[in-house]
C-alpha positions as CSV (number, residue, x, y, z in Angstrom):
1,M,0.0,0.0,0.0
2,T,1.5,3.3,-1.0
3,E,1.9,6.2,1.4
4,T,-0.7,8.1,-0.6
5,R,-3.3,5.3,-0.4
6,K,-2.5,4.9,3.4
7,A,-3.1,8.6,4.0
8,G,-6.3,8.5,2.0
9,A,-7.6,5.5,3.9
10,L,-6.7,7.1,7.2
11,S,-8.3,10.3,6.1
12,R,-11.5,8.5,5.3
13,W,-11.3,6.7,8.7
14,E,-11.1,10.0,10.5
15,D,-13.7,11.7,8.3
16,E,-16.1,8.8,9.0
17,G,-15.5,9.1,12.7
18,G,-13.4,6.0,13.0
19,A,-10.6,7.4,15.2
20,L,-11.9,10.8,16.3
21,P,-14.3,11.6,19.1
22,C,-17.5,13.1,18.0
23,G,-16.9,12.3,14.4
24,P,-19.7,12.1,11.8
25,Q,-20.5,8.5,12.8
26,E,-21.4,9.6,16.3
27,A,-23.7,12.2,14.8
28,L,-25.4,9.5,12.8
29,A,-25.8,7.4,15.9
30,A,-27.4,10.3,17.7
31,D,-29.8,10.7,14.8
32,C,-30.7,7.0,15.1
33,E,-32.2,7.7,18.5
34,K,-34.9,9.7,16.7
35,W,-35.8,6.6,14.6
36,D,-37.9,3.9,16.1
37,I,-35.3,1.1,15.8
38,P,-36.1,-1.8,18.1
39,P,-33.2,-3.3,20.1
40,L,-31.6,-6.4,18.8
41,T,-33.2,-9.7,20.0
42,D,-31.0,-12.4,21.5
43,A,-31.4,-14.4,18.3
44,E,-30.1,-11.5,16.2
45,I,-27.2,-11.0,18.5
46,I,-26.3,-14.7,18.2
47,Q,-26.5,-14.4,14.4
48,L,-24.2,-11.4,14.4
49,R,-21.7,-13.3,16.6
50,I,-21.8,-16.2,14.2
51,R,-21.3,-13.9,11.2
52,V,-18.3,-12.2,12.9
53,I,-16.7,-15.5,13.7
54,A,-17.2,-16.6,10.0
55,L,-15.8,-13.3,8.7
56,E,-12.8,-13.6,11.0
57,N,-12.1,-17.1,9.7
58,M,-12.5,-16.0,6.1
59,V,-10.1,-13.1,6.7
60,L,-7.6,-15.4,8.4
61,G,-7.8,-17.8,5.4
62,L,-7.2,-14.9,3.0
63,L,-4.3,-13.5,5.1
64,S,-2.7,-17.0,5.3
65,T,-2.0,-16.7,1.5
66,A,-1.0,-13.0,1.6
67,S,2.5,-11.9,0.7
68,D,4.9,-10.8,3.4
69,H,4.6,-7.3,2.0
70,Q,0.8,-7.3,2.5
71,L,1.1,-8.6,6.0
72,T,3.6,-6.0,6.9
73,A,1.3,-3.3,5.4
74,I,-1.5,-4.5,7.7
75,E,0.8,-4.3,10.7
76,Q,1.8,-0.8,9.7
77,L,-1.9,0.2,9.3
78,A,-2.6,-1.1,12.8
79,E,0.1,1.2,14.1
80,F,-1.5,4.1,12.1
81,I,-4.9,3.6,13.6
82,S,-3.6,3.6,17.2
83,P,-4.5,7.0,18.7
84,R,-2.0,9.8,18.4
85,A,0.1,10.6,21.5
86,D,-1.9,13.8,22.1
87,A,-5.3,12.1,21.6
88,T,-7.4,10.1,24.1
89,Q,-6.4,6.5,24.2
90,H,-9.8,5.0,23.3
91,P,-9.8,1.3,24.5
92,L,-11.8,0.1,21.4
93,T,-9.4,1.7,19.0
94,L,-6.4,0.1,20.8
95,H,-8.2,-3.2,20.9
96,A,-8.9,-3.1,17.2
97,A,-5.3,-2.4,16.4
98,T,-4.2,-5.3,18.6
99,Q,-6.7,-7.6,16.9
100,M,-5.2,-6.7,13.5
101,E,-1.7,-7.6,14.7
102,H,-3.1,-10.9,16.1
103,F,-4.6,-11.7,12.7
104,V,-1.3,-11.2,11.0
105,E,0.5,-13.4,13.6
106,R,-2.1,-16.2,13.2
107,A,-1.9,-15.9,9.4
108,R,1.9,-16.3,9.5
109,R,1.5,-19.4,11.7
110,F,-0.8,-21.0,9.1
111,R,1.8,-20.2,6.4
112,E,4.6,-22.1,8.3
113,E,5.4,-25.5,7.0
114,P,4.7,-28.3,9.5
115,S,7.9,-29.9,10.7
116,A,8.4,-33.5,9.5
117,D,8.6,-35.8,12.5
């Protein structure tokens, strides 16, 4: 990923409220309170969990065939989305960056050749 593309992705992240407090996404969430959206049922929450697990495994499968350059780019992106030193260290942002790093580590383990015993 080129530096220009990284900067563009990070700019979109911040413009969409991904890493900044009170970003546009928070404004959208506040507008949602005006809508009559029922809370998720237990069954819907379970389905969301199942889908997240499935997506994690699909991403892991894709990352296990990624090049070293691509895996390094993901690690660098995880460093970029960590809050700036002068910003509030939001736990969810920190956790997301850590999860990205863990995905790369797990993908690299899948790429390793099993030792012949």
